[in-house]
C-alpha positions in Angstrom: 0.0 0.0 0.0 1.3 3.5 -0.8 0.9 6.5 1.4 1.0 10.2 0.5 3.6 11.5 2.9 5.2 14.9 3.3 8.7 13.5 2.7 10.2 10.5 1.0 11.2 9.2 4.4 8.8 6.7 6.0 9.7 7.8 9.5 9.9 11.0 11.6 12.2 14.0 10.9 12.8 16.2 13.9 14.6 19.4 13.0 14.3 21.6 16.1 14.2 21.2 19.9 10.6 20.4 21.0 8.6 22.5 21.2 10.2 24.7 18.5 10.0 28.5 18.5 6.7 28.8 16.6 5.2 26.1 18.7 6.2 27.9 21.9 4.5 31.1 20.7 1.3 29.3 20.0 1.4 27.5 23.3 1.5 30.8 25.1 -1.6 32.0 23.2 -3.3 28.7 23.9 -2.7 29.2 27.6 -4.2 32.7 27.4 -7.3 32.0 25.4 -8.2 28.3 25.2 -10.2 26.2 27.7 -7.9 24.4 30.3 -10.3 21.4 30.2 -8.5 19.9 27.2 -6.1 17.1 27.9 -2.8 17.5 26.1 0.0 15.0 26.6 2.8 16.9 24.9 3.3 20.2 23.0 2.6 19.0 19.5 1.3 22.0 17.4 0.1 20.5 14.1 0.2 22.4 10.8 -0.5 19.9 8.1 -0.6 16.2 7.5 -0.4 13.6 4.7 -1.0 9.9 5.2 0.7 8.8 8.5 2.9 11.9 8.7 2.0 15.1 10.6 4.1 18.3 10.3 4.2 20.8 13.2 4.5 24.6 12.8 8.3 24.4 13.0 8.7 21.9 10.2 9.2 18.8 12.4 7.6 15.6 10.9 6.1 13.0 13.1 4.7 9.5 12.6 1.2 9.7 13.9 0.2 6.5 15.8 -2.7 8.2 17.4 -4.6 9.1 14.2 -6.1 12.1 15.9 -7.6 9.8 18.6 -8.5 7.1 16.1 -10.2 9.5 13.7 -8.1 9.8 10.5 -8.8 6.3 9.4 -7.7 6.9 5.8 -4.7 9.0 6.9 -4.4 12.7 7.0 -5.8 14.5 4.0 -6.4 11.5 1.9 -6.7 12.9 -1.7 -10.0 11.2 -2.3 -11.5 12.5 0.9 -10.2 16.0 0.2 -11.5 16.0 -3.3 -15.0 14.9 -2.1 -15.0 17.7 0.5 -13.9 20.3 -1.9 -16.5 19.3 -4.5 -19.3 19.3 -2.0 -18.3 22.5 -0.3 -18.5 24.3 -3.7 -22.0 23.0 -4.3 -23.9 23.0 -1.0 -22.6 23.2 2.6 -25.8 23.4 4.6 -29.6 23.3 4.5 -30.3 21.3 7.7 -31.4 17.7 7.2 -33.7 17.9 10.1 -36.1 20.3 8.2 -35.2 19.6 4.5 -33.8 16.6 2.5 -30.4 15.7 1.1 -30.0 12.8 -1.3 -26.6 12.1 0.2 -28.2 11.3 3.6 -30.1 8.4 1.9 -27.0 7.3 -0.1 -24.9 7.1 3.0 -27.7 5.4 4.9 -27.9 2.7 2.2 -24.1 2.2 2.3 -24.1 1.9 6.0 -27.0 -0.6 6.0 -25.0 -2.9 3.7 -22.2 -3.2 6.2 -24.3 -3.0 9.4 -23.4 -5.6 12.1 -27.0 -6.7 12.4 -29.7 -7.9 10.0 -31.8 -5.3 8.3 -33.8 -3.4 7.5 -32.2 -0.5 9.3 -32.7 3.2 10.0 -30.0 5.8 10.7 -29.8 9.0 12.7 -27.1 11.5 12.0 -25.4 13.7 14.6 -22.0 15.4 14.8 -20.0 13.3 17.2 -19.7 10.1 19.1 -21.3 11.6 22.2 -24.3 12.8 20.2 -24.7 9.3 18.7 -24.7 7.8 22.2 -27.2 10.5 23.4 -29.5 9.5 20.5 -29.2 5.8 21.3 -30.0 6.4 25.0 -33.1 8.4 24.1 -34.2 6.0 21.4 -33.8 3.0 23.8 -36.0 4.7 26.4 -38.5 5.8 23.9 -38.9 2.5 22.2 -39.0 0.3 25.3 -40.8 2.7 27.5 -38.4 1.8 30.2 -36.1 4.1 32.1 -33.0 2.2 33.3 -29.7 1.6 31.6 -26.8 -0.7 32.3 -23.2 0.3 31.5 -19.8 -0.9 32.5 -16.9 0.3 34.7 -14.1 1.5 32.5 -16.5 2.7 29.8 -16.2 5.9 27.9 -19.3 7.0 26.0 -18.7 10.8 25.9 -18.9 14.0 28.0 -22.3 15.4 27.3 -24.6 14.8 30.3 -26.4 11.7 29.1 -23.2 10.1 27.7 -21.3 11.2 30.7 -23.7 9.4 32.9 -22.8 6.1 31.1 -19.1 6.9 31.2 -17.0 5.4 34.0 -13.4 5.6 33.1 -11.9 8.5 35.1 -13.3 10.4 38.1 -12.1 13.7 36.7 -14.6 13.4 33.9 -17.5 13.5 36.4 -15.9 15.6 39.2 -18.2 18.6 40.1 -20.8 17.8 37.4 -23.3 15.8 39.5 -26.0 14.9 39.6 -25.8 12.6 36.7 -28.7 11.2 34.7 -30.7 9.0 37.0 -31.3 5.3 36.1 -27.8 4.2 35.1 -26.2 1.2 36.8 -22.6 0.2 36.2 -21.2 -3.3 36.5 -17.8 -4.8 35.9 -16.3 -5.2 32.4 -14.3 -8.4 32.0 -10.8 -6.9 32.2 -9.4 -10.4 32.3 -5.9 -9.3 31.6 -5.7 -8.0 35.1 -6.7 -11.2 36.8 -5.9 -14.2 34.6 -4.5 -15.2 31.2 -6.6 -14.2 28.3 -8.1 -17.1 26.3 -7.8 -19.5 29.2 -10.7 -21.4 30.9 -10.2 -19.2 33.9 -10.5 -16.1 31.7 -13.7 -17.3 30.0 -15.2 -18.2 33.4 -14.4 -14.7 34.7 -15.9 -13.1 31.7 -19.1 -15.1 31.9 -19.3 -14.3 35.6 -19.2 -10.5 34.8 -22.1 -10.9 32.4 -24.1 -13.3 34.6 -23.8 -11.0 37.6 -26.4 -8.8 35.8 -29.0 -11.5 35.8 -28.0 -13.6 38.8 -27.4 -10.7 41.2 -28.5 -7.3 39.9 -31.9 -8.4 38.6 -32.6 -10.4 41.8 -31.7 -7.6 44.2 -31.9 -4.0 43.1 -32.9 -3.6 39.4 -36.1 -5.1 38.0 -35.2 -6.4 34.5 -38.6 -5.3 33.1 -37.5 -1.7 33.8 -34.2 -1.9 31.9 -34.2 -0.3 28.5 -30.7 -1.1 27.3 -27.2 -2.4 28.0 -24.5 -0.2 26.5 -21.2 -1.9 25.8 -17.9 -1.2 24.0 -16.8 -4.4 22.2 -13.3 -3.0 22.9 -13.1 -0.4 25.6 -11.3 2.6 24.3 -10.5 5.1 27.0 -10.8 2.2 29.5 -7.5 0.8 28.2 -8.1 -0.9 24.8 -9.6 -3.9 26.6 -11.1 -6.5 24.3 -14.5 -8.0 25.5 -14.3 -11.9 25.3 -16.7 -13.5 22.8 -18.4 -15.5 25.6 -19.1 -12.2 27.5 -20.8 -10.6 24.4 -22.8 -13.7 23.7 -24.1 -13.8 27.3 -25.1 -10.2 27.1 -27.0 -10.9 24.0 -28.8 -13.8 25.7 -29.7 -11.7 28.7 -31.1 -9.0 26.5 -33.2 -11.5 24.5 -34.6 -13.1 27.6 -35.7 -9.8 29.1 -36.6 -7.6 26.1 -33.6 -5.4 26.6 -31.8 -3.6 23.8 -28.1 -4.3 23.2 -26.3 -1.1 22.2 -22.8 -1.4 20.8 -20.6 1.7 21.1 -18.3 1.5 18.1 -17.3 5.1 18.2 -13.6 4.3 18.5 -13.5 0.6 17.6 -15.6 0.8 14.4 -15.1 1.9 10.8 -12.6 -0.8 10.0 -10.1 -0.2 12.8 -10.1 -3.8 14.0 -9.8 -5.4 10.6 -13.6 -5.7 10.3 -16.2 -3.0 9.7 -17.2 -3.3 13.4 -15.4 -4.8 16.4 -18.6 -6.6 17.5 -18.4 -8.7 14.3 -15.4 -10.5 15.7 -17.8 -12.0 18.3 -20.7 -13.1 16.0 -23.1 -11.1 18.2 -25.6 -8.7 16.6 -26.6 -5.5 18.4 -30.0 -3.9 18.3 -28.4 -0.4 18.0 -24.8 0.7 17.2 -23.1 4.0 17.3 -20.2 5.2 15.1 -18.2 8.4 14.7 -14.5 9.2 14.7 -13.1 7.2 11.7 -16.2 7.1 9.6 -15.6 10.5 8.0 -11.8 10.8 8.2 -11.8 13.9 10.4 -15.1 15.6 9.5 -17.7 15.8 12.2 -20.2 13.0 11.9 -21.9 10.8 14.4 -24.1 7.9 13.4 -26.7 6.0 15.4 -28.2 3.0 13.5 -30.9 0.6 14.7 -33.1 -2.1 13.4 -35.9 -0.3 11.6 -38.6 -1.5 13.9 -36.8 0.0 16.9 -36.5 3.5 15.5 -40.3 4.2 16.0 -40.0 7.7 17.4 -42.1 10.5 15.8 -41.1 13.8 14.3 -39.8 16.2 16.9 -38.5 13.4 19.2 -34.9 14.1 18.4 -32.9 16.1 15.8 -29.7 17.9 15.1 -29.2 21.1 13.0 -25.8 20.2 11.6 -26.0 16.4 11.9 -25.3 14.7 8.6 -24.4 17.9 6.8 -23.5 17.4 3.1 -19.8 18.0 3.5 -19.4 15.5 6.3 -21.4 12.9 4.4 -19.3 13.5 1.3 -16.3 12.8 3.4 -17.9 9.7 4.8 -18.8 8.3 1.4 -15.2 8.8 0.2 -13.9 7.3 3.4 -16.0 4.2 3.0 -14.7 3.7 -0.6 -11.1 3.8 0.7 -11.9 1.5 3.6 -13.7 -1.1 1.5 -11.0 -1.0 -1.2 -7.9 -1.4 0.9 -7.8 0.1 4.4 -9.8 -2.5 6.4 -7.7 -5.3 5.0 -4.6 -3.4 5.6 -5.6 -2.8 9.2 -6.0 -6.6 9.6 -2.6 -7.3 8.0 -0.5 -4.6 9.6 -2.3 -5.1 13.0 -1.2 -8.8 12.9 2.3 -7.7 12.0 2.5 -5.4 15.0 1.1 -8.0 17.4 3.6 -10.6 16.2 6.3 -8.0 16.6 5.4 -7.1 20.2 4.0 -10.4 21.5 7.1 -11.2 23.6 7.3 -7.7 25.2 5.6 -8.9 28.4 8.3 -11.5 28.8 11.2 -9.4 27.6 10.5 -5.8 28.8 10.3 -5.2 32.5 7.6 -2.5 32.3 5.2 -4.3 29.9 2.4 -6.3 31.6 0.3 -7.1 28.6 -0.3 -6.4 24.9 -3.8 -6.8 23.5 -6.1 -5.7 20.8 -7.5 -6.4 17.3 -6.4 -4.9 14.0 -4.9 -1.5 14.6 -6.5 -1.0 18.0 -3.7 -2.3 20.2 -3.0 -1.5 23.8 0.3 -1.9 25.6 -0.1 -2.1 29.4 2.6 -0.5 31.5 3.2 -2.0 35.0 5.9 -1.6 37.7 5.2 -5.0 39.3 4.0 -7.8 37.0 2.9 -10.2 39.8 1.0 -7.5 41.6 -0.2 -5.8 38.3 0.9 -2.5 39.8 -0.1 0.2 37.4 2.7 2.2 35.9 0.8 5.4 35.2 3.8 7.8 35.6 6.0 5.5 33.5 3.3 5.3 30.8 3.2 9.1 30.6 7.0 9.2 30.4 7.1 6.7 27.6 4.6 8.7 25.6 6.7 11.9 26.2 9.9 10.1 25.1 8.3 8.9 21.9 7.1 12.4 21.1 10.7 13.6 21.5 11.7 11.0 18.9 9.0 11.9 16.5 6.3 9.3 17.1 2.9 10.3 18.4 1.2 8.0 20.8 -1.6 8.6 23.4 -2.4 6.9 26.6 -5.6 5.1 27.5 -6.9 3.7 30.7 -4.9 4.3 33.9 -1.6 2.8 32.5 -1.8 1.7 28.9 -0.5 3.1 25.6 -2.8 3.0 22.5 -1.3 2.0 19.2 -3.9 3.4 16.8 -2.3 4.7 13.5 -4.3 5.5 10.4 -5.5 2.3 8.7 -3.3 3.0 5.7 -0.1 2.6 7.7 2.6 0.4 6.2 4.5 -2.4 7.9 7.7 -0.3 7.4 6.2 2.6 9.3 4.8 0.2 12.0 8.3 -1.2 12.5 9.8 2.3 12.9 7.2 3.2 15.5 7.6 -0.1 17.4 11.4 0.4 17.4 10.9 3.8 19.0 8.3 2.6 21.5 10.5 -0.3 22.6 13.4 2.1 23.0 11.3 4.4 25.1 10.0 1.6 27.3 13.6 0.5 28.0 14.7 4.1 28.8 11.7 4.6 31.2 12.6 1.3 32.9 16.2 2.4 33.4 15.1 5.8 34.7 12.9 4.1 37.2 15.8 2.1 38.7 18.2 5.1 38.8 
């Protein structure tokens, strides 16, 4: 696969100290004018990008293994996506699909229906973000079932708007001083088996089943009437929770519980969907079909678009029940249609191939590197867990942050996830050569952080 990079070099090209002079000037303005609520891991001030390469305002070139938080699925400024945006922007930018009609809304809906993770027919709702897609799913679940309660999981991240935030349970800061949350949400344990037993073992499967069965065997028999539960919201792979893969037996048991009690199963594919795991949707690895799924991030390669799709009979709300002025605007839909072309033609398969290459490359890190407790994931959604004591599974949060910082200094962009993991989430068009460069850097940085800790 070829990539459109800024240089002929596959890897990073650092020309100044970091941050450079132009970056420092912008950082001063950012501190003066921009909300301090944003989470920045290091002073990377982006100017332009092509493929897997991002250039900062001082001319430094970085390998982007964050993909703008798993958003730029086709790489930065993919020429087909750019051309689609430019063409549509010159024709029509906005009329509001909530009050008028766009042909492209139907076109994209048909395309999405063909790749949906559950049997059709389907209906789709357009918003602007993953949080909006989750909000829409929450409202639809309550509307359709006429029930008020929702089940979500510890470690989950579903967004920061108030409804989505009520489902979120990944970091206390995300909720601090924003209570009260939306009533009717109950959290239970997600099967983070890597912390307790070996993934894929009988012990791990039993643990995962126990997490799911707790809902029916304990929760429904003590505090939560099942006939009052509208939906279970689950990430097939937890994103901000640490890139934790839900075992198939766990997802299958959730499906059985939902079927037995008339509960809707909602798959949050905001970060794990749009081809990132080597399939269109991460839940497809389990063979489980959701009733509703949500997508955003990578579906439009950087343009704002949130998608909530359900089985057609579930989306039975009437006009005025829910809407979005900008949701599904023509420019974002044009970007999404071009993105889907690239994903279907090459990028999803590439995510599978290069993802396997990376996993094979780093599979022995837990045995070979002192700070690595686990590597896990699917496709190009890979988590590297940093620990300071492997037997006790002591979280190496400070060490994780140091590793990410060291990698930035060497020209590779990673982001953390969960309390102590590093996410490996490059654009889906990344090459094996670029992956090897990034893993070389990451391994070097892990080794440096390990030595620093013992000095």
